[in-house]
C-alpha positions in Angstrom: 5.1 -144.4 -22.1 6.5 -140.9 -22.7 6.5 -138.5 -19.8 6.3 -134.7 -19.7 5.9 -132.1 -16.9 3.3 -129.5 -16.1 4.0 -126.4 -14.0 1.2 -125.9 -11.6 0.9 -122.5 -10.0 -2.7 -122.5 -8.7 -5.0 -125.4 -7.8 -2.6 -127.8 -9.6 -0.2 -127.3 -6.7 -2.6 -129.4 -4.7 -2.0 -133.1 -5.1 -5.6 -134.1 -4.3 -6.9 -131.6 -6.9 -4.5 -132.9 -9.5 -5.6 -136.5 -8.9 -9.2 -135.6 -9.7 -8.1 -134.8 -13.2 -5.5 -137.4 -14.0 -2.7 -139.6 -12.8 0.4 -137.6 -11.9 3.7 -138.0 -10.1 4.8 -136.1 -7.0 5.0 -132.3 -7.2 8.5 -130.8 -7.2 8.7 -127.3 -5.7 10.2 -124.7 -8.0 10.3 -121.0 -8.7 9.9 -119.8 -12.3 11.7 -116.7 -13.4 10.3 -114.0 -15.7 6.6 -114.6 -14.9 4.1 -112.8 -12.7 1.1 -114.5 -11.1 -2.1 -112.5 -10.4 -5.8 -112.8 -10.1 -6.4 -112.1 -13.8 -7.8 -115.3 -15.4 -11.4 -114.9 -16.4 -13.8 -116.9 -18.7 -17.4 -116.2 -19.7 -18.2 -119.7 -18.8 -16.8 -119.4 -15.3 -18.5 -117.5 -12.4 -15.2 -116.8 -10.7 -11.7 -115.4 -11.2 -8.6 -117.6 -11.2 -4.9 -117.1 -10.9 -3.1 -116.6 -14.2 0.4 -115.7 -15.3 1.9 -113.2 -17.6 5.5 -112.7 -18.8 7.4 -110.2 -16.6 11.2 -110.1 -16.5 11.1 -108.5 -13.0 9.0 -111.2 -11.3 9.0 -114.8 -10.4 6.3 -117.4 -9.4 6.5 -120.4 -7.2 4.7 -123.7 -7.9 5.3 -127.3 -8.6 6.4 -129.4 -11.6 4.6 -132.7 -11.7 5.3 -135.5 -14.2 2.5 -137.1 -16.3 2.2 -139.5 -19.1 1.6 -137.4 -22.3 -1.6 -139.4 -22.8 -2.9 -137.5 -19.7 -2.3 -134.1 -21.3 -5.7 -133.9 -22.9 -7.3 -134.3 -19.5 -5.5 -131.3 -18.1 -6.2 -129.3 -21.3 -9.9 -130.0 -20.7 -9.6 -128.9 -17.1 -7.8 -125.7 -18.0 -10.4 -124.6 -20.6 -9.7 -120.9 -20.0 -6.0 -121.3 -20.7 -3.7 -122.2 -23.5 -0.6 -124.5 -23.1 2.9 -123.5 -24.0 6.4 -124.9 -23.6 8.3 -123.6 -20.5 12.0 -122.9 -21.2 14.0 -124.9 -18.7 16.3 -121.9 -18.2 13.5 -120.2 -16.3 13.2 -123.1 -13.7 14.8 -122.8 -10.2 14.4 -125.9 -8.0 13.6 -125.1 -4.4 15.0 -128.3 -2.9 17.6 -130.3 -4.8 18.5 -129.6 -8.4 16.9 -132.2 -10.7 17.9 -132.8 -14.3 14.7 -132.8 -16.5 15.0 -133.9 -20.1 11.3 -134.1 -20.7 9.1 -131.3 -22.1 7.7 -128.8 -19.5 4.3 -127.2 -20.1 2.8 -124.1 -18.6 -0.7 -122.7 -19.0 -1.4 -119.0 -19.8 -4.8 -117.4 -19.5 -6.7 -116.8 -22.7 -8.5 -113.8 -21.3 -7.3 -111.5 -18.6 -9.4 -109.1 -16.5 -9.5 -108.0 -12.9 -11.9 -109.9 -10.6 -15.3 -108.2 -10.3 -18.6 -108.9 -8.6 -19.7 -111.2 -11.5 -16.3 -113.0 -11.5 -14.8 -112.6 -8.0 -12.0 -114.3 -6.2 -13.7 -117.2 -4.4 -12.5 -118.6 -1.1 -13.3 -122.2 -2.1 -10.6 -121.9 -4.8 -8.1 -120.1 -2.5 -8.6 -122.9 0.0 -7.5 -125.6 -2.5 -4.4 -123.6 -3.4 -3.4 -122.9 0.2 -3.9 -126.5 1.1 -1.6 -127.5 -1.8 1.0 -124.9 -0.7 0.9 -126.3 2.8 1.8 -129.7 1.5 5.2 -128.2 0.8 5.9 -125.7 3.6 4.7 -122.5 5.4 7.4 -120.6 3.6 6.1 -121.8 0.2 2.6 -120.7 1.3 3.9 -117.3 2.3 5.6 -116.9 -1.1 2.4 -117.7 -2.9 0.4 -115.1 -0.9 3.0 -112.4 -1.2 3.9 -112.8 -4.9 0.3 -113.1 -6.2 -1.2 -109.7 -7.0 -4.8 -108.6 -7.2 -6.0 -109.5 -3.7 -7.6 -106.1 -3.4 -10.3 -106.9 -6.0 -13.7 -108.5 -5.3 -13.1 -111.6 -3.0 -16.0 -113.5 -1.5 -16.3 -116.3 1.1 -18.3 -118.9 -0.8 -17.5 -121.9 1.5 -21.1 -122.7 2.3 -22.0 -122.8 -1.4 -18.7 -123.2 -3.4 -18.5 -121.8 -6.8 -15.2 -123.6 -7.4 -16.0 -127.1 -9.0 -13.4 -129.0 -7.0 -13.6 -127.6 -3.4 -12.0 -129.0 -0.3 -13.9 -131.8 1.3 -12.7 -131.1 4.8 -14.2 -128.0 6.4 -12.0 -128.5 9.5 -9.1 -126.7 7.6 -11.0 -123.4 7.1 -10.0 -121.8 10.4 -6.4 -123.0 9.9 -6.2 -121.5 6.5 -7.7 -118.2 7.6 -5.3 -118.0 10.5 -2.3 -118.7 8.3 -3.4 -116.0 5.8 -3.9 -113.5 8.6 -0.6 -114.3 10.2 1.4 -114.1 7.0 -0.2 -110.9 5.6 -2.1 -109.1 8.4 -5.2 -107.3 7.0 -5.4 -109.3 3.8 -8.6 -111.0 4.8 -10.2 -107.5 5.3 -10.8 -107.5 1.5 -13.0 -110.7 1.7 -16.8 -110.3 2.0 -19.6 -112.8 2.6 -21.0 -114.4 -0.5 
C-alpha cells in the first residue's frame, strides 16, 4: 500500500463527504500559501458554481490534507471532473496544529474552467452547507477563515435546500439554522446576497 495526500479546500474538507467517494484518513488542518480560493469553478455539465483555486503569491487558503491509498486517487479524480490534479509543493504548506513531517506526494485540484457564478451556474446553498459543516469539524476560527478568504460571494447565490443541486447534500436539515447563524455572525450581511431558488 502506497499512501499520498490530497489537499481539500471545499467539500473535501467534510469527512462525511470524502467518505462517499473513497476511503481516507483523518483531515489535517493546514493553510496553503500562494493560492487564492474563489467561487470560480464552472463546468458545462454542472448546474452550479464551485470553489476553485488560482495561484496568487499574495493569498493563502485553508483546508485539510487527508491521506489516501494511491489506488483511491482515480475515485477522487472521477469526483473532481471539472478539475485537474497537480503536485502541491510541500514548501507552501503550513500546519495549523502541530507540524507533521510528510514524505508522501501531496495533490491539489485546480479548476479546468473559471468563470463567475451566474444565474445558470449559481453558488448553491446545499454545497455551501457541506463545506461549512466540514469546517466546523475543525473549529469556528477555521470556518471564519474559509468565509473571509473565499472571494466571489457577491455573485448569484441561491438557497436550494428544498431541491438541492449539489449531488452530495447534507442529510441533516437540523443544521441549516445553525449554519445560517454562524455565517451571519461571522460576516454580517453576507447572506443578503442569497436569494430563494
